[in-house]
VODOMI-986368 format. One record per residue (C-alpha): residue number from 1; x, y, z. Coordinates in pm, whole numbers, plus 50000, padded with zeros to 5 digits. Layout:
<nodes>
NODE    n      X      Y      Z
NODE  NUM      X      Y      Z
...
</nodes>
This chain:
<nodes>
NODE    n      X      Y      Z
NODE    1  29611  40406  58974
NODE    2  29509  40639  58692
NODE    3  29517  41009  58773
NODE    4  29175  41163  58717
NODE    5  29170  41454  58478
NODE    6  28791  41483  58473
NODE    7  28655  41766  58264
NODE    8  28987  41918  58170
NODE    9  28969  42141  57864
NODE   10  29340  42100  57804
NODE   11  29410  42005  57441
NODE   12  29596  41675  57439
NODE   13  29823  41603  57143
NODE   14  29756  41280  56958
NODE   15  30093  41282  56782
NODE   16  30382  41221  57020
NODE   17  30671  41457  56949
NODE   18  31016  41296  56940
NODE   19  31245  41367  57232
NODE   20  31602  41472  57155
NODE   21  31714  41412  57512
NODE   22  31752  41041  57600
NODE   23  31705  41135  57964
NODE   24  31380  41324  57901
NODE   25  31146  41023  57931
NODE   26  30997  41161  58253
NODE   27  30862  41469  58071
NODE   28  30561  41272  57942
NODE   29  30492  41002  58204
NODE   30  30290  40702  58096
NODE   31  29937  40690  58231
NODE   32  29728  40388  58320
NODE   33  29495  40286  58037
NODE   34  29163  40105  58068
NODE   35  29076  39820  57838
NODE   36  29029  39979  57496
NODE   37  28848  39676  57352
NODE   38  28533  39805  57178
NODE   39  28430  39457  57058
NODE   40  28424  39589  56702
NODE   41  28631  39376  56467
NODE   42  28649  39665  56220
NODE   43  28852  39895  56443
NODE   44  29213  39890  56563
NODE   45  29203  39959  56936
NODE   46  29497  40123  57109
NODE   47  29572  40346  57402
NODE   48  29757  40678  57410
NODE   49  29985  40621  57708
NODE   50  30055  40993  57742
NODE   51  29689  41076  57807
NODE   52  29535  40747  57917
NODE   53  29267  40765  57648
NODE   54  29163  40509  57388
NODE   55  29177  40520  57009
NODE   56  28960  40319  56771
NODE   57  29098  40363  56420
NODE   58  28918  40196  56126
NODE   59  29062  39870  55991
NODE   60  29185  39873  55630
NODE   61  29050  39560  55459
NODE   62  29186  39621  55108
NODE   63  29377  39304  55013
NODE   64  29490  39445  54676
NODE   65  29316  39159  54492
NODE   66  29100  39282  54202
NODE   67  28888  38964  54223
NODE   68  28763  39008  54579
NODE   69  28497  39235  54727
NODE   70  28656  39360  55047
NODE   71  28421  39431  55338
NODE   72  28437  39435  55715
NODE   73  28208  39249  55954
NODE   74  28202  39431  56287
NODE   75  28076  39133  56485
NODE   76  28149  38819  56290
NODE   77  28249  38581  56568
NODE   78  28203  38513  56936
NODE   79  28579  38537  56966
NODE   80  28797  38843  56890
NODE   81  28886  38833  56522
NODE   82  28991  39041  56228
NODE   83  28660  39147  56074
NODE   84  28784  39167  55713
NODE   85  28591  38960  55462
NODE   86  28710  38904  55105
NODE   87  28428  38766  54892
NODE   88  28518  38624  54553
NODE   89  28379  38817  54258
NODE   90  28177  38615  54002
NODE   91  28360  38423  53733
NODE   92  28407  38636  53421
NODE   93  28432  38968  53603
NODE   94  28683  39186  53420
NODE   95  29006  39252  53612
NODE   96  29372  39340  53560
NODE   97  29634  39079  53648
NODE   98  29912  39338  53621
NODE   99  30085  39156  53336
NODE  100  30127  39339  53004
NODE  101  30161  39014  52807
NODE  102  29817  38873  52888
NODE  103  29480  38961  52737
NODE  104  29116  38915  52833
NODE  105  29192  38926  53207
NODE  106  28895  38794  53407
NODE  107  28821  38657  53755
NODE  108  28791  38278  53777
NODE  109  28534  38282  54058
NODE  110  28793  38164  54313
NODE  111  28958  38497  54381
NODE  112  29218  38477  54101
NODE  113  29263  38718  53810
NODE  114  29372  38516  53505
NODE  115  29467  38644  53159
NODE  116  29544  38463  52833
NODE  117  29924  38465  52771
NODE  118  30023  38635  52445
NODE  119  30275  38473  52207
NODE  120  30639  38578  52196
NODE  121  30680  38880  51972
NODE  122  30327  39009  52029
NODE  123  30307  39383  52071
NODE  124  30244  39510  52422
NODE  125  30286  39814  52642
NODE  126  30543  39799  52919
NODE  127  30398  40116  53068
NODE  128  30721  40309  53010
NODE  129  30682  40597  52764
NODE  130  31061  40601  52725
NODE  131  31072  40269  52543
NODE  132  30963  40188  52191
NODE  133  30875  39874  51999
NODE  134  30748  39695  52312
NODE  135  30700  39321  52258
NODE  136  30647  39010  52468
NODE  137  30933  38763  52511
NODE  138  30914  38387  52572
NODE  139  30890  38441  52949
NODE  140  30586  38669  52913
NODE  141  30781  38984  52994
NODE  142  30699  39301  52801
NODE  143  30999  39517  52715
NODE  144  31111  39765  52455
NODE  145  31418  39954  52338
NODE  146  31504  40269  52531
NODE  147  31463  40597  52346
NODE  148  31753  40847  52367
NODE  149  31792  41024  52698
NODE  150  31643  41373  52688
NODE  151  31369  41277  52441
NODE  152  31028  41429  52505
NODE  153  30776  41189  52664
NODE  154  30430  41181  52820
NODE  155  30389  41022  53162
NODE  156  30009  41058  53138
NODE  157  30014  41272  53449
NODE  158  29847  41612  53414
NODE  159  30047  41735  53714
NODE  160  30381  41735  53527
NODE  161  30495  41951  53237
NODE  162  30790  41925  52998
NODE  163  30864  41558  53071
NODE  164  31190  41413  52937
NODE  165  31333  41064  52933
NODE  166  31613  41037  53191
NODE  167  31855  40756  53277
NODE  168  31860  40652  53643
NODE  169  32167  40536  53836
NODE  170  32072  40170  53781
NODE  171  32072  40220  53404
NODE  172  31693  40221  53364
NODE  173  31523  40498  53172
NODE  174  31205  40673  53285
NODE  175  30982  40966  53191
NODE  176  31033  41249  53440
NODE  177  30898  41599  53474
NODE  178  30876  41865  53746
NODE  179  30579  41833  53981
NODE  180  30368  42139  54073
NODE  181  30384  42296  54415
NODE  182  30043  42232  54571
NODE  183  30139  42349  54918
NODE  184  29855  42574  55039
NODE  185  30046  42675  55351
NODE  186  29787  42504  55570
NODE  187  29942  42247  55800
NODE  188  29600  42090  55854
NODE  189  29555  41976  55495
NODE  190  29715  41699  55291
NODE  191  29816  41859  54962
NODE  192  29833  41662  54639
NODE  193  29781  41700  54266
NODE  194  29509  41514  54076
NODE  195  29702  41328  53800
NODE  196  29399  41333  53568
NODE  197  29289  41697  53593
NODE  198  29612  41858  53711
NODE  199  29422  42036  53990
NODE  200  29568  42077  54337
NODE  201  29362  41895  54600
NODE  202  29375  41991  54967
NODE  203  29222  41721  55187
NODE  204  29159  41817  55551
NODE  205  29364  41615  55796
NODE  206  29150  41343  55955
NODE  207  29195  41368  56329
NODE  208  28904  41142  56428
NODE  209  29028  40883  56677
NODE  210  28692  40706  56706
NODE  211  28667  40795  57076
NODE  212  28325  40944  57165
NODE  213  28470  41110  57475
NODE  214  28719  41333  57296
NODE  215  28670  41624  57057
NODE  216  28940  41626  56788
NODE  217  29080  41918  56592
NODE  218  29391  42011  56399
NODE  219  29612  42286  56535
NODE  220  29675  42519  56236
NODE  221  29996  42645  56395
NODE  222  30161  42303  56418
NODE  223  29955  42069  56201
NODE  224  29923  41835  56501
NODE  225  29592  41669  56587
NODE  226  29469  41769  56932
NODE  227  29207  41616  57157
NODE  228  28987  41784  57414
NODE  229  28835  41563  57682
NODE  230  28461  41601  57725
NODE  231  28213  41482  57987
NODE  232  27857  41354  57979
NODE  233  27690  41045  57843
NODE  234  27835  40849  57554
NODE  235  27778  40538  57346
NODE  236  28053  40275  57347
NODE  237  27870  40088  57063
NODE  238  27854  39782  57288
NODE  239  27501  39655  57354
NODE  240  27629  39456  57651
NODE  241  27677  39773  57857
NODE  242  27434  40037  57984
NODE  243  27449  40390  58123
NODE  244  27787  40469  57965
NODE  245  27950  40797  58061
NODE  246  28271  40978  57975
NODE  247  28528  40940  58253
NODE  248  28881  41076  58209
NODE  249  28834  41082  57832
NODE  250  28711  40722  57802
NODE  251  28359  40587  57753
NODE  252  28303  40379  58067
NODE  253  28019  40135  58122
NODE  254  27766  40203  58397
NODE  255  27666  39839  58428
NODE  256  27599  39518  58238
NODE  257  27300  39484  58009
NODE  258  27056  39219  58132
NODE  259  26911  39163  57782
NODE  260  26573  39293  57918
NODE  261  26539  38962  58102
NODE  262  26380  38941  58446
NODE  263  26523  38757  58744
NODE  264  26236  38516  58810
NODE  265  26305  38233  58568
NODE  266  26591  38127  58343
NODE  267  26898  38333  58265
NODE  268  27049  38553  57994
NODE  269  27397  38615  57853
NODE  270  27517  38904  57639
NODE  271  27801  38824  57397
NODE  272  28000  39144  57334
NODE  273  28189  39016  57028
NODE  274  27866  38912  56855
NODE  275  27671  39205  57001
NODE  276  27373  38977  57062
NODE  277  27180  38852  57365
NODE  278  27102  38487  57426
NODE  279  26828  38396  57675
NODE  280  26773  38061  57840
NODE  281  26415  38027  57976
NODE  282  26352  37791  58266
NODE  283  26034  37593  58333
NODE  284  26102  37568  58705
NODE  285  26144  37807  58991
NODE  286  25806  37983  58976
NODE  287  25608  37759  59212
NODE  288  25316  37530  59138
NODE  289  25062  37675  58895
NODE  290  24689  37669  58981
NODE  291  24480  37385  58838
NODE  292  24419  37398  58466
NODE  293  24680  37674  58425
NODE  294  25026  37655  58269
NODE  295  25359  37814  58359
NODE  296  25512  38052  58104
NODE  297  25838  38246  58132
NODE  298  25812  38579  57948
NODE  299  26125  38800  57937
NODE  300  26241  38636  58260
NODE  301  25913  38693  58445
NODE  302  25679  38414  58560
NODE  303  25331  38417  58409
NODE  304  25056  38163  58464
NODE  305  24824  38130  58167
NODE  306  24493  37948  58122
NODE  307  24507  37633  57918
NODE  308  24805  37424  57834
NODE  309  24755  37195  58133
NODE  310  24529  36890  58169
NODE  311  24439  36645  58442
NODE  312  24237  36643  58764
NODE  313  24122  36946  58956
NODE  314  23869  36997  59236
NODE  315  23613  37247  59367
NODE  316  23621  37073  59711
NODE  317  23263  36945  59666
NODE  318  23246  36570  59749
NODE  319  22934  36537  59535
NODE  320  23094  36634  59205
NODE  321  23389  36522  58995
NODE  322  23591  36787  58806
NODE  323  23846  36798  58524
NODE  324  24023  37063  58317
NODE  325  23796  37159  58031
NODE  326  23831  37454  57799
NODE  327  24094  37612  58022
NODE  328  23890  37597  58346
NODE  329  23820  37341  58617
NODE  330  23469  37217  58525
NODE  331  23228  36956  58675
NODE  332  23192  36658  58449
NODE  333  22991  36424  58683
NODE  334  22730  36480  58965
NODE  335  22720  36203  59229
NODE  336  22357  36241  59351
NODE  337  22264  35947  59574
NODE  338  22621  35861  59656
NODE  339  22737  35847  60015
NODE  340  22949  36143  60122
NODE  341  23085  36322  60424
NODE  342  22974  36676  60503
NODE  343  23250  36694  60768
NODE  344  22990  36769  61048
NODE  345  22939  36580  61377
NODE  346  22583  36704  61384
NODE  347  22471  36482  61094
NODE  348  22470  36115  61000
NODE  349  22384  35906  60692
NODE  350  22529  36183  60469
NODE  351  22424  36146  60104
NODE  352  22459  36356  59789
NODE  353  22138  36533  59692
NODE  354  22104  36820  59443
NODE  355  22485  36824  59406
NODE  356  22527  36887  59779
NODE  357  22627  36661  60064
NODE  358  22329  36648  60308
NODE  359  22300  36446  60628
NODE  360  22025  36370  60886
NODE  361  22049  36582  61199
NODE  362  22140  36382  61508
NODE  363  21929  36630  61715
NODE  364  21615  36630  61498
NODE  365  21275  36622  61683
NODE  366  21091  36537  61365
NODE  367  20924  36882  61343
NODE  368  21037  37099  61054
NODE  369  20883  37402  61222
NODE  370  21148  37393  61492
NODE  371  21520  37465  61470
NODE  372  21727  37188  61623
NODE  373  22050  37327  61770
NODE  374  22371  37118  61773
NODE  375  22728  37189  61886
NODE  376  22939  37114  61569
NODE  377  23251  37062  61779
NODE  378  23103  36783  61993
NODE  379  22773  36682  61823
NODE  380  22580  36762  62148
NODE  381  22213  36864  62104
NODE  382  22133  37210  62242
NODE  383  21749  37212  62230
NODE  384  21461  37309  61996
NODE  385  21321  37656  61914
NODE  386  21034  37764  61684
NODE  387  21152  37832  61331
NODE  388  21156  38203  61242
NODE  389  20957  38237  60917
NODE  390  20947  38621  60907
NODE  391  21065  38732  60558
NODE  392  21055  39106  60647
NODE  393  20780  39179  60388
NODE  394  20464  39346  60535
NODE  395  20268  39225  60233
NODE  396  20306  38857  60327
NODE  397  20151  38666  60618
NODE  398  20423  38433  60752
NODE  399  20353  38089  60909
NODE  400  20495  37739  60930
NODE  401  20339  37421  60790
NODE  402  20460  37112  60978
NODE  403  20456  36925  60652
NODE  404  20633  37173  60424
NODE  405  20796  37432  60646
NODE  406  20768  37812  60621
NODE  407  20475  37958  60423
NODE  408  20451  38322  60301
NODE  409  20092  38410  60199
NODE  410  20030  38736  60004
NODE  411  19791  38989  60170
NODE  412  19618  39323  60087
NODE  413  19686  39495  60417
NODE  414  19753  39868  60450
NODE  415  20129  39934  60461
NODE  416  20397  40201  60453
NODE  417  20617  40237  60141
NODE  418  20838  40490  60329
NODE  419  20783  40753  60053
NODE  420  20656  41091  60180
NODE  421  20538  41175  59829
NODE  422  20265  40903  59827
NODE  423  19940  40835  60025
NODE  424  19696  40545  60083
NODE  425  19975  40283  60072
NODE  426  19827  39932  60013
NODE  427  19979  39581  59962
NODE  428  19938  39440  59613
NODE  429  20096  39118  59485
NODE  430  20348  39122  59767
NODE  431  20453  39486  59716
NODE  432  20366  39799  59914
NODE  433  20237  40060  59665
NODE  434  20115  40417  59727
NODE  435  19933  40683  59521
NODE  436  20133  40996  59418
NODE  437  20008  41270  59644
NODE  438  20255  41558  59576
NODE  439  20260  41737  59232
NODE  440  20563  41967  59187
NODE  441  20507  42272  58960
NODE  442  20771  42372  58700
NODE  443  21012  42652  58791
NODE  444  21042  42754  58423
NODE  445  21404  42647  58399
NODE  446  21471  42391  58129
NODE  447  21795  42305  58305
NODE  448  21620  42170  58618
NODE  449  21392  41871  58680
NODE  450  21103  41905  58932
NODE  451  21082  41611  59172
NODE  452  20933  41527  59512
NODE  453  21187  41428  59777
NODE  454  21064  41088  59906
NODE  455  21231  41151  60239
NODE  456  21046  41482  60317
NODE  457  20765  41510  60063
NODE  458  20896  41855  59961
NODE  459  20943  41963  59597
NODE  460  21305  41997  59482
NODE  461  21456  42125  59153
NODE  462  21749  41906  59040
NODE  463  22001  42027  58781
NODE  464  22016  41832  58455
NODE  465  22241  41811  58147
NODE  466  21986  41828  57867
NODE  467  22038  42014  57538
NODE  468  21923  42376  57530
NODE  469  21958  42700  57337
NODE  470  22168  42946  57530
NODE  471  22221  43232  57284
NODE  472  21959  43195  57013
NODE  473  22256  43177  56777
NODE  474  22225  42908  56509
NODE  475  22600  42932  56453
NODE  476  22674  42757  56780
NODE  477  22605  42390  56836
NODE  478  22567  42156  57131
NODE  479  22437  42415  57382
NODE  480  22392  42221  57706
NODE  481  22264  42265  58061
NODE  482  22522  42277  58334
NODE  483  22489  42378  58703
NODE  484  22129  42475  58644
NODE  485  22181  42712  58352
NODE  486  22216  42684  57973
NODE  487  22568  42731  57836
NODE  488  22651  42804  57471
NODE  489  22826  42527  57278
NODE  490  23102  42530  57020
NODE  491  23099  42740  56704
NODE  492  22957  42557  56405
NODE  493  23245  42401  56207
NODE  494  23222  42542  55858
NODE  495  23574  42448  55751
NODE  496  23560  42286  55408
NODE  497  23940  42217  55413
NODE  498  23978  42442  55110
NODE  499  24246  42708  55156
NODE  500  24094  42896  54863
NODE  501  23770  42979  55047
NODE  502  23689  43197  55348
NODE  503  23455  42988  55565
NODE  504  23189  43141  55795
NODE  505  22841  43085  55938
NODE  506  22536  43307  55859
NODE  507  22388  43402  56203
NODE  508  22051  43461  56043
NODE  509  22013  43114  55900
NODE  510  22290  42902  56057
NODE  511  22407  42804  55708
NODE  512  22780  42777  55624
NODE  513  22917  43006  55353
NODE  514  23237  42955  55155
NODE  515  23351  43268  54971
NODE  516  23641  43237  54719
NODE  517  23968  43409  54812
NODE  518  24289  43482  54623
NODE  519  24647  43402  54723
NODE  520  24898  43119  54734
NODE  521  24796  42763  54811
NODE  522  24925  42407  54793
NODE  523  24769  42152  54559
NODE  524  24932  41862  54752
NODE  525  25154  41789  54454
NODE  526  25524  41833  54536
NODE  527  25600  41863  54163
NODE  528  25430  42201  54113
NODE  529  25536  42547  54232
NODE  530  25362  42877  54306
NODE  531  25014  42721  54321
NODE  532  24741  42991  54328
NODE  533  24376  43012  54432
NODE  534  24144  43072  54133
NODE  535  23762  43088  54173
NODE  536  23779  42902  54503
NODE  537  24000  42620  54378
NODE  538  24377  42566  54409
NODE  539  24526  42571  54061
NODE  540  24873  42416  54015
NODE  541  25157  42646  53914
NODE  542  25453  42576  53685
NODE  543  25623  42234  53713
NODE  544  25908  42207  53963
NODE  545  26248  42228  53793
NODE  546  26434  41916  53905
NODE  547  26730  41955  53670
NODE  548  27042  41939  53889
NODE  549  27272  42013  53595
NODE  550  27437  41674  53635
NODE  551  27455  41460  53320
NODE  552  27515  41154  53540
NODE  553  27174  41162  53706
NODE  554  26825  41098  53573
NODE  555  26611  41376  53716
NODE  556  26243  41328  53790
NODE  557  25970  41423  54032
NODE  558  25730  41228  54253
NODE  559  25410  41404  54358
NODE  560  25451  41277  54713
NODE  561  25819  41363  54775
NODE  562  25937  41599  54500
NODE  563  26258  41583  54301
NODE  564  26474  41274  54277
NODE  565  26809  41219  54104
NODE  566  26890  40858  54007
NODE  567  27253  40780  53921
NODE  568  27326  40687  53559
NODE  569  27612  40507  53387
NODE  570  27774  40571  53051
NODE  571  27980  40846  52888
NODE  572  27952  41208  53000
NODE  573  28128  41543  52977
NODE  574  28303  41682  53284
NODE  575  28327  42022  53108
NODE  576  28704  41997  53123
NODE  577  28840  41987  52766
NODE  578  29174  41862  52894
NODE  579  29046  41522  53011
NODE  580  28931  41217  52817
NODE  581  28731  40902  52881
NODE  582  28473  41084  53095
NODE  583  28219  40837  53237
NODE  584  27948  40844  53503
NODE  585  28059  40677  53828
NODE  586  27815  40681  54123
NODE  587  27639  40983  53975
NODE  588  27957  41184  53920
NODE  589  28121  41252  53584
NODE  590  28473  41114  53627
NODE  591  28754  41140  53369
NODE  592  28988  40848  53304
NODE  593  29297  41024  53162
NODE  594  29435  41366  53070
NODE  595  29455  41481  52708
NODE  596  29802  41421  52562
NODE  597  29954  41727  52395
NODE  598  30297  41577  52326
NODE  599  30431  41706  51992
NODE  600  30755  41505  52018
NODE  601  30954  41827  51998
NODE  602  31215  41838  52271
NODE  603  31227  42217  52234
NODE  604  30872  42278  52354
NODE  605  30693  42238  52685
NODE  606  30352  42093  52605
NODE  607  30031  42154  52801
NODE  608  29655  42177  52756
NODE  609  29452  42499  52781
NODE  610  29183  42436  53043
NODE  611  28958  42698  52877
NODE  612  28964  42584  52516
NODE  613  29117  42238  52527
NODE  614  29379  42347  52275
NODE  615  29732  42215  52309
NODE  616  29997  42475  52396
NODE  617  30358  42424  52292
NODE  618  30577  42675  52474
NODE  619  30931  42706  52334
NODE  620  31218  42634  52569
NODE  621  31595  42601  52580
NODE  622  31792  42287  52660
NODE  623  31926  41978  52490
NODE  624  31762  41823  52186
NODE  625  31836  41594  51891
NODE  626  31846  41727  51534
NODE  627  31887  41380  51386
NODE  628  32259  41424  51319
NODE  629  32459  41213  51564
NODE  630  32773  41417  51485
NODE  631  32650  41747  51630
NODE  632  32601  41873  51983
NODE  633  32240  42004  51973
NODE  634  32063  42282  52162
NODE  635  31710  42422  52144
NODE  636  31657  42770  52002
NODE  637  31417  42927  52258
NODE  638  31303  43186  52005
NODE  639  31137  42941  51768
NODE  640  31153  42597  51933
NODE  641  31379  42441  51672
NODE  642  31670  42206  51740
NODE  643  32005  42329  51611
NODE  644  32336  42143  51586
NODE  645  32565  42424  51702
NODE  646  32889  42231  51757
NODE  647  33051  41923  51600
NODE  648  33073  41620  51826
NODE  649  33422  41556  51969
NODE  650  33497  41187  51902
NODE  651  33860  41183  52024
NODE  652  33896  40894  52270
NODE  653  34266  40976  52342
NODE  654  34362  40626  52229
NODE  655  34658  40614  51990
NODE  656  34544  40277  51862
NODE  657  34212  40404  51721
NODE  658  34120  40616  51422
NODE  659  33829  40834  51542
NODE  660  33551  40933  51299
NODE  661  33181  41024  51321
NODE  662  32885  40867  51143
NODE  663  32579  41103  51125
NODE  664  32347  40809  51180
NODE  665  32528  40638  51469
NODE  666  32775  40892  51610
NODE  667  33138  40841  51702
NODE  668  33331  40542  51560
NODE  669  33673  40424  51675
NODE  670  33859  40194  51433
NODE  671  34126  39994  51621
NODE  672  34453  39985  51422
NODE  673  34699  39830  51670
NODE  674  34727  39458  51745
NODE  675  34550  39351  52066
NODE  676  34812  39310  52338
NODE  677  34845  39228  52705
NODE  678  35077  39472  52882
NODE  679  35240  39518  53224
NODE  680  35202  39159  53347
NODE  681  35310  39175  53713
NODE  682  35306  38922  53997
NODE  683  35275  39054  54351
NODE  684  35319  38805  54634
NODE  685  35069  38808  54912
NODE  686  34700  38731  54858
NODE  687  34394  38594  55039
NODE  688  34510  38241  54956
NODE  689  34791  38263  55209
NODE  690  35172  38274  55217
NODE  691  35340  38198  54886
NODE  692  35036  38282  54668
NODE  693  35033  38592  54455
NODE  694  34812  38840  54269
NODE  695  34866  38858  53893
NODE  696  34776  39190  53725
NODE  697  34778  39306  53361
NODE  698  34608  39546  53123
NODE  699  34501  39554  52761
NODE  700  34574  39826  52509
NODE  701  34234  39777  52344
NODE  702  33969  39510  52304
NODE  703  33800  39448  51970
NODE  704  33675  39089  51959
NODE  705  33759  38922  52292
NODE  706  33570  38677  52508
NODE  707  33828  38671  52792
NODE  708  34173  38554  52915
NODE  709  34363  38246  53032
NODE  710  34653  38239  53282
NODE  711  34901  37964  53184
NODE  712  35232  37826  53319
NODE  713  35493  37706  53065
NODE  714  35708  37403  53149
NODE  715  36069  37358  53034
NODE  716  35949  37234  52695
NODE  717  35721  37539  52653
NODE  718  35395  37343  52696
NODE  719  35128  37566  52864
NODE  720  34909  37454  53156
NODE  721  34597  37664  53226
NODE  722  34563  37781  53586
NODE  723  34212  37931  53571
NODE  724  33925  37672  53574
NODE  725  33707  37885  53343
NODE  726  33784  38169  53105
NODE  727  33844  38498  53284
NODE  728  33578  38731  53131
NODE  729  33679  39050  52955
NODE  730  33553  39392  53055
NODE  731  33539  39591  52731
NODE  732  33547  39298  52484
NODE  733  33434  39486  52167
NODE  734  33461  39854  52264
NODE  735  33823  39912  52142
NODE  736  33897  40036  52493
NODE  737  34160  39889  52726
NODE  738  34099  39768  53081
NODE  739  34296  39646  53388
NODE  740  34262  39288  53525
NODE  741  34361  39092  53839
NODE  742  34381  38720  53914
NODE  743  34490  38539  54235
NODE  744  34754  38265  54178
NODE  745  34811  37971  54408
NODE  746  35151  37927  54571
NODE  747  35420  38022  54315
NODE  748  35793  38094  54348
NODE  749  35833  38349  54069
NODE  750  35648  38483  53769
NODE  751  35902  38386  53505
NODE  752  35691  38096  53375
NODE  753  35348  38273  53407
NODE  754  35184  38401  53087
NODE  755  34848  38553  52987
NODE  756  34659  38440  52676
NODE  757  34396  38642  52485
NODE  758  34089  38430  52406
NODE  759  33895  38536  52093
NODE  760  33517  38566  52057
NODE  761  33489  38206  51936
NODE  762  33736  38051  52185
NODE  763  34053  38071  51972
NODE  764  34381  38183  52131
NODE  765  34471  38517  51973
NODE  766  34808  38554  52150
NODE  767  35024  38460  52453
NODE  768  35200  38735  52651
NODE  769  35457  38726  52928
NODE  770  35634  38622  53128
NODE  771  35508  38797  53439
NODE  772  35750  39018  53622
NODE  773  35788  38990  53993
NODE  774  35698  39314  54159
NODE  775  35983  39474  54352
</nodes>
């Protein structure tokens, strides 16, 4: 179970310090980690076991191939996958295949950089400034002859000064120079030197662990990244979770995302690796829709919509037939005259008439001026009563005609219209009308209406909402009655939307006035500045200066948004005279190489003056070459010249050589003694087992050898070679001697063992021996 550390403000170290005590593992106990999967294929997810918090470091997708565009797809598959994508660049795109003996390198459209091989002997550049005469060989390798060690060179790195060619332990030669000290003393920066400009660059240490629930910082005292756990809401960048919150330094989900899908129909699934929702609507599960309506599932909720369904429907009238028409249940046939059933026991011979099912009463006495009562539950007749033809209107005389039924004859009788404000009420055309008898005088208030109350006949004054003039001020508008009195309206709007006028209303006439004013204004053009009011109009000021001082941008102005700076390509000047090949890259002037100030004088330290661009050649001491191979040379620090102060000592301590010096090539050693094999000795005991021996010898000097043979002479002096192939020489043509060893198979003594010298062309130059058995 993970120990909760809640809202601790303790700084937790990201970098685990090494323990020097093998028994100290309990100092930093491992904590339980949650799943750190963020479903982002472009991050590397891990857990810091010392703190129990997750890390999400960005994935590096650079495949080192110049013919691919390397990108990362955060959610490229429904399954966990590496999100790197390497798209092939178009055929013909320039590239570098890394080979010095090819030309015209270009991408082939299939992710390969291909160059045209150059012929053997073609000039090339092996990239080593300490070689000269670089050419291509038959295998396509570029190589050149090494220049003398100590020669001045240029490694094309502005961060080094006074470079010299030096021989490494493996025999290779390289251009080397001291690097500057760019240490700024800040443990929270990565210090380096820009090889093109020679400037020290101090990049802040990136402590971001990609965890939204930790705040990262670098401790300046130790240079170690620290994390501080925070609380509150967070975003785990996973759409399949909701209500995330920081818990113990990790962004924890508060529930699953339902894809905004309701529970009534269908289902939904959220795929975290794709970061998409899939919904699966269902056409069942919402009940039976009403007639002529269709079922529709919208965001998981059932909705019944008109239309979309056809077929029969009914209005429960047996005298009509219905069908779905234009999204409603409509009658399409009336069955007048057809037999029907009105579902009543009190009728018989039911038939459709006027779209209704009508039957003959089983209790009818044949008189339409009587009401025939019937019990609908049993069909039993309950008697006959006179039909009530009273329509409640005093202006009709009501009666019943046995042939037609109720009759309502209009009359002119006196009546009562129930209005206390009228008199002499009289029936007319079936209505009771009276003459207005009460006249209500005006109370002098425009905001009231004078009316007679029909209930009492008394005059009343009812408030109204009519327009009025409350203040006799023409500079107010929409004065209106309210609660029986006139209220002033709003001030007249005289605003002409011109900031260069002072707007007002003349109370004498009600006319708007617009007097010009002075002062700043805005002409609604973002490309002008300091606009000013002149004679009531806003006059634009000077044009906005959009020059950003960057030669790699095209500066312009849009009246709606203001300045813009579009990136340019092509040559530029980075204002650093010590760089070359300056070109615009993404709107920034970027140099391609430092200026070379090499004067090929080993007695100067060459550099470029950042102010003037002039080359500086500072004199120095040290070794140099005056062109005479027979002198030991040193630089004169006072004037930077190379002096041969001492003659070269060519004595090789070999009595068989005459030692001389050639100013063009240096020491020469002429061998005057015959080439001999000396001290041939056989020692028994070797890796081949008991009875075998190790043969050793040395040479006094080697002038034109290819190697040696070990031979055994028989009693007639005929040699038999022991070694399968010639034993190679060590010095061969150097006039120096060298020791040699060879393991012999089982042999009793060395008296018949001899060593032969093999010349450069395979001839035997001499046979020496016999070998002496070692004591």
